[in-house]
N, C-alpha and C positions, 0 to 999 in steps of 0.2 A: 107171296109165295102159296104153293098150291098141295093140298094133299093127294097120295095115291093110294094104291091099293097093298103095295108090299114094301114093307120097311126094308129088305134088303136090296131096293132099288132105289139110286138119285141120281139127280143130274143137274150139278152143280153151273148153273148157265150163264153166261152173258160176261164173265168176269177177265182179267187181264192175268193167265197164268205165269206164273214167275217161278222159274228155277235157278239153279245155279250156272246157267250157260247162255238162257236167253230166255225173252218175254215176250208175249202173244195175245191177241185175245182169242177166246175160246171157248169148248163147254167139256165138262169130265164128267162123263157117265160110269157111275158104281152100282156095281152087284155082289152079292154075298161078299162084301169088303174090299173087293179088288177093284183095282180101275181099270175098264173093259176099252171104254174109247178115251182119247182127247182129241179137241180139236174142233171145227165147225161144219155145220150142218149133219149131224151125227142123226143115226138110223134107231132112234129108242124104242125096246118096247114097251107098250103101254102097262101103266100102271104104275109106272115111276112117280117118286115124289122129286119137286121141281124146287130147287133153291136159287132164288135169282141175285148172283153177285153183279149187278151190271156195276159200274160205275167205284168197283174194290178189286184188291189184289188176291189172286187165289193161289196160296204157297203152300208147298211142303210143310208137315207139322212140326213145330221144333221137336228139338233132340236135345236135352238136357245133359250133358256127360258128365257130370258131377254132382250128388246131391248124399243124405246121409238123412233118411226120414229113421226115425225114431231112434236112433242111436243112443246106446246107452254109453255116456263118455262122464268122464270127472265126477264121477258120482252121482247124475242123473241121467234122467235120458232125451232126449230131444224131443222137444213138444208135439210138433208135426211130426205125425205118423202116415203109414204109407196109404193111410185114406184121404185125411186133410191135404197131405202134401201133393198127391197128384191129381187131386180134384182141383187144389189148387192150379196147377201146371196146367190144365185144360183151359180153365179161363183164362190165362196167358197166352194160349197159342201153342204150347208145347204136347205134345201128343205120346212121350217117352222118355223116362228117364232112364238113366244108368246110375245105381247105386251101390253102395259098396259092403260085402259081406268084410265085417273087420271086427274080430273076436282078441282074446288076450293071448300073452304067449303062451306056448305048451300049447294050445287048443287045436285038434286036429281041422284041417281045413273043410274037409268033408262035412265032420260037424256043423262046423260053423254055419256052411254053406245051406245045409238042410232046416237050421232053425230060423235064419234070414228068410228063405222061402216059405216056412210057415208062418214067419208074419205078415209077408208079401201078399202072399197069393188068396187070402183070402179077404185082402183090403183096397188093391189096387182099383185104379179108375180109369190107366191110363196105361200100355204095353210099357215094360221094363226087360231091364237087364240086370248081371249083378259083374262087378270087377271084385275079387278077390283081393282081402290085403295079406302078407305075408309077412308076420310080426317075428318070426322065429325062423331059424332053418336048420334041419335034419335032413337024414335020407328019408325019413317018413314024409317030410313037408315035400320034397323034391317027385317022390312018388303021386302025393295027391294032386299036386300042381297038373300032373299028366292028365290024372283019371278025371278032373275038374275039367278040362280041355277036350277030351275023347270023348266023356260019355257026359258031361252036363251043360256044354255049352258056353264054356266061361272062356275067354281068349285076352284076356287082360289082368294083371297081377301088380298091387302095387305094394311098395314100401315106403319106408318113413325114415329119412335121415335126421327125424327130430321127437321129440316126446321120448326122452332118455328113461331107460329102466320101464316104460310103458310098451312102444309099438317101435322103437327105433334097432335099425341093424346098423350094425360096425360095417366097416369095408369089405373085408373079406368075404362077406355074407352077401353084402349086395355084387357081389363078382359071381357069386353060388347062385342068386335068383336070376341075374341077367342071362347068364350062360345057359341056364334052365331053361327060360323063357324063350331063347333063339331058338334050342332043340326042339320043343315042343310046337312052336309056333304062335306064341305067344306076344302081347304088348307091355313090356316093362313100365310101370309106371311110377314115378318118384315125387313126393314129398320133401323138398328140399331147404331146409334149415339145416345149419350144424349145432344138434342136441347138444352137444359137450359145451361150446360157446354159450349157447342160451340158459342153461346150467347154471355157471359160475357168474354170468351177466343177472341171472334173476337173484341170487343171493347178494350182489352186491349193491343191486335199484333196493332191495329191502333193508339192507343194512343202514343205507343211506336215507330210508325212513321214507321211501317210495314205495307206495303201496297198493294208489291208484291205479285205476287203468292204462295211465300214460307211462307207469312201467311195464306194461306187458309189450308198448312198442320201442322202449327203450332198449331192454333186453334182446331185441330181436332186429338190429339197424339192417338196413338194406345188404350189405356186405354181408351177414352173413345168411341170408339166402343166396347173395350171387355167388358165392365162392360153393355153397353143395351143387346149386347148377352144374358149375363150370365140374365138380368132381363127379359127380351122377354122367354126363355128358361121357366124361374121358373112360370110366369103368364101361361104360356101356359100349362105347366103342372100340374097347380093346376086346371083347368079346363078341363083335357084330353084332350087336343085340339092341333092336330098334328102341327109342326111348321116349315116353310121352311124358312131359314137365305138366303137372297136374298145378293149378293155380298159381300162374306167374304173377306177380304182385308187383315188383319192379321193375325200374326201367331200365336198372343193369343188368338184372337177369335175362329181363329180355332181348337185350342186346347180347349177352351170350349165347343164345339159343340163334338169334339171327344170323348172327358171326358163322356159328356150327354148320347149321342150315347152308350157307353158301361156299363152305368147305367141304360139303359134299356130306356129312352125317345126318345119320337118319334120326332127327329128333324132332319132336311137335311139341309146340307150346300152347296153354289153355289158360287164355284170361277168363274172368268170371263177370260177371253183374256187377259185382262190385267192388272191384278196382276199375272196372269203366266209366260207373255213375258216381263215385263218392269217394273220398278220400282219410286219410289218418289223422288229420287235423281236428276230428270228432274225440280222438282220446284225452285233448286236452278240455274237452268242454266242461261248465263250471257244474254242467247237472250228473252226478254219478252214474243214474241209471241210462242216461245217452250216450256218455261213453263208453259205458261197458255192453252197450248193443251196438259197438262196434267191432268188439274184440274177437279178433279169429288170427288164427294160423295159417301161413304169414300172415304179419298185419298189414291194414290197409296203411298206404305210406302218406305220411307228412309233407312231401312234396306234392302241392297242388296242383302241379303239370301231369303229375303220372296218370290220369284215367285217359285224357286225351293224347299223350303220347301213347297208350298202349292200343287205345284205337287205332291211332295211325298205322300203328304196327298189325294188327287185326286186317286193316281194311287195304293193306297191302300184300298180306299172304306170310307176310315173315311169322304171326302167329295162326293158329290153324282152327281151332275149336272153340266153343267158348260154353262152360258151366256155368255153377250159383255156388258149390259146395254149401248149399241151401242146410244148414244144421243150424234149428232152431230152439232157443229158450227164453224161460218170459222171466218176469223180471224177478222172483221170488228164487229162480234157479240162478240168474246171473248173481243175485246178492250172496250167494255162496262164498263168492271172493269179494265181498264189500271190505273187509279190510285186510285184503292179501291178493293182488291182480293173476297169482299164480294160481287161485282157486277158480276164479271166474271161467265159467265151460266156455270155451270157446266154439262161434258158429252165428253167424248171419243168415238171415232170410235170401230170396231172390227168385225161388222158384216161377213163382207168379209174374213177376217183374221183368223176366232176362228180355223178353224179347220187346217192349218197351223200351227199355232203357238202351239197349245199342240201337234199336232204331231210330232213338232222337238224338243219343251220342254220334250217331255215325252215319245215318242217313239223311236225317234233316240237317246236319251241318255239313252236307256236302262229301264228308270224309270217305264213302261206301256208296254206291248203289243198290239198287233194290236186288240185283243177283246176286251182289257178293256177302250181300243181307244175309241168303238163304244159304249160300256156302259155308258161312260163320256159323250161322245157326242150325244147321240141320246137315245138309249134305254133306259136309265136311266127317263131322261125327260117324254117319255113315258108312262112310268108305276107310275108314281110319278104323273103326271097329267091326268092319265086314258085315254090316247091315244093307247096305245098298246092292243092286237095286230095290230090294225090298223097302226098305226108307229112304227116304231123303230126296226124294224125287216125284216129279206127278206125272206117270210116264204108264203106261198099259202093260198091267200084271203086277207094278207095284201096290205096297196097301194102302188104303185110303186113308189115308193119315194126312188130313189136309186143314189149314187156316186161313177162314176168310179175314180181309186183312183193310182195315181203313185205314190208308194214310192220312186223311185229312181230319179223322176225329183228334181231339185229345182227351186225354184222363189226367185226375191227379192222383198222386201214386200216397195212399193211407191207411196206417195200420187200422181206422176206423171201418175202412170199406173193404178191406182185401180179405181173401179167402183162407187165408192161413190161419191155424190155432195160435201162434204167437202174437202178441200184445206190442210190439213193437216193429218200426219197416224204419231200415237203414235209405231208403229214398224215401222220408217222409217230405209230402209238399212239391215232391218234383213233377212239373208239368210234361208229360210224353203226349206228341206226335204219334200215332199208328196205335191203333187201339183195335183187340180180337173180337169181330162181332158174331164169328160162328165159328168150332170147333169142332171137328169131324173127325172120330178114332174109327179106323177100320171099316168104313162105310155106315157109320148111325152119327147122328149129330147131336152130340153129347151137352154141348154149351152153345144156347144163342141167346144174343143180348141181354145177358145177365142172368138167363136162367140154365139150370144145369137138370140132363137128362140122363141121368149116369146110375150106379151102383155100384158099393162095392165088391170085389171080385172081377168087375166086366174088363178090367184090363190082363192083359198075359203076361207071362214069362216069354222072352224072346231069346232063344239058344244061339250062340254066335260062333262059327267055324273059325279054325285056328289058319296062320298063313294067308292073313288079307293081303289080296294081290296091291292094294295102296299100298300097303309098309312094306309089305316082304319083296317084291318083285327085284330091287336092289339089293338088298342083304341077300336073296338065294344068290344072285347072281356074281356077290362078291364073294360067297362061300368058295366058288372055285378056287379062288388064287388069296384067300384073306390067309390062311397056315402061313406061318414061316417056312419059307427051305432052307435047311441045311448047308453050307457051301460043301462040297465034296474034295478035298485037296490031298496030298501025299503028308502023312504023317512027319513031324519032326524028328530026327535022327541025331540032333547037334549033340553038345556037351548042357549041362545043367548046372546050375550056381550050387555049389555047397555052400552051407546055412552052418557053421560050427564044423562039427567031426563029421556029419552022415549028411549024405545026397538028399534032397528035396525028394523024397521018393511019392508023397501022397499030400493031401489036403492036410489032414491033420499032423502030420511032422511038421508042414509050413506053420501052421497056426501054434503049434508047444515052441517049436524055433523062435515065431516073432514073438510069443510071448516071453519066454525066458532069456533070449539071448536078441537083444535089440537097440542098435546106436541110430542116433540122428548125429543131421549135421547141423551146426548153429552157429552162425558169424565165420563161418569159412573154417572152422573146426571140428573136430570128429567126438561125439561125447557119449561114451557108454552110459546105458542103462541096464545093462546085464541085473539081476536081482541079484546077485551073488558080486556084485563088483565091489571093490574096497573102501572104490575113491567115493566120500560123500559130498563132496563139492566141485563144483569146476567152474573158476572165474573166465569169463570171455570178454575182452573188450571190442569196444563197438569200433566202427572204421576210422581214419583216420579224421582227427578233428573231433570226433566227440569226446565228453567229458564225462560220460558218466558208465558204468558196467551194471551187469546182473549175473546172479548166482541160481545156477540149478539145484534143488535138493533132492 
């Protein structure tokens, strides 16, 4: 490492540059936060700082598609705020997070957005953007979604099919939200679990005396997730809206997404670090704190083959992006549900460990190569959420968000050494090949070999435009032929059956006649069901050979 006279100029020299489409040895020259040159034998102005990346991989910084920093939830607030959470992200090689504005029902989306910006802007250490949760529906919400898209750089909106009476929307409201997303060029996101079933199953588990963390998993079995994934895809497809399924946690729900994509539906699936790196057998751990530390929704699946299966689908492209659903709670917060699993705050860590876990479980096992790793951890997210090529690629003109990665080094994940505020780590003891040795955010080295050079507020909000080409190219083309077309035909002029004494004039008449003067055929006989009929019973014999009969009353 050699120093230079200008902090705005940086040369990352001699590393293997890894993008989603190719890898090659070369240099990256950065000036004023932007990549200016990529290649060999570059003409570099004087005064640039030089970082020697020889023998290392030089990759686009990670983009975590799903975090919840300092989220107010279940009576408490996530312990990792926008400062500790984003600082930890940088240590793990992630240079941008996509967090959620998620307020209660009947709260203005615009007001909620400004509230969350007020929390985030003074604290963030890396760049960020927002998805906005839609927890209620009205004409006001419809208009505010458009305003957020047009004026505030929001192009993704999340709905919940779970958390009944808190965040959950009915199917008719999902239809409206999805239709509005399509009209304004947004991407609909869905938390897929059947909230009504969960509510009933939760009561059943408690009535059976099951109060521990395993009850959380038992009341949310895999098919509760899978059914909702299928339903969300169906509704979105009916209105020609692209759908992004957050935290895909089970094999069967991932299969639904894979099948739908093969059928041509525009749907993206997001597995998270938790379901790629561990499983739900931890809910049955004898230590309550350990078991509760793994509680999240949808739950980690007790089938231990799930992580490998989901990693395989991520590697071959059936699943698109990776997030963490990072929403952390300390032991005393989780203890709100010590006697009732329904009160355990849902959430796990992951923002710091996502890159290492995916490298270990994906690249180190031979399931994916380094280029697919970059696609899954950065490039695809940039494309889906319309950040590309500003983010997600090492190319001239792109933001200089870079991670220098040592593929041979190892680290052991532990709550004792991680940089997050939470006192528990679901990957405790996991040895990972692949370690961040340097993180560069908009041209500045912010993390280097365990040392930070970043302050609260150094990160910036990144607005996103609607109608992402990666998402909407096919949607807009289909719009030309999407709406059904009526069949033009000659009107019917023949006779109309007479019911009772009056002709079948309209639907109301038909309905009244059907109610007041109806008959059915039973066993070959005509049975009058007119409400004014004097018959009280009709005995009907069964076909020849039968020995019994029944009576209609």
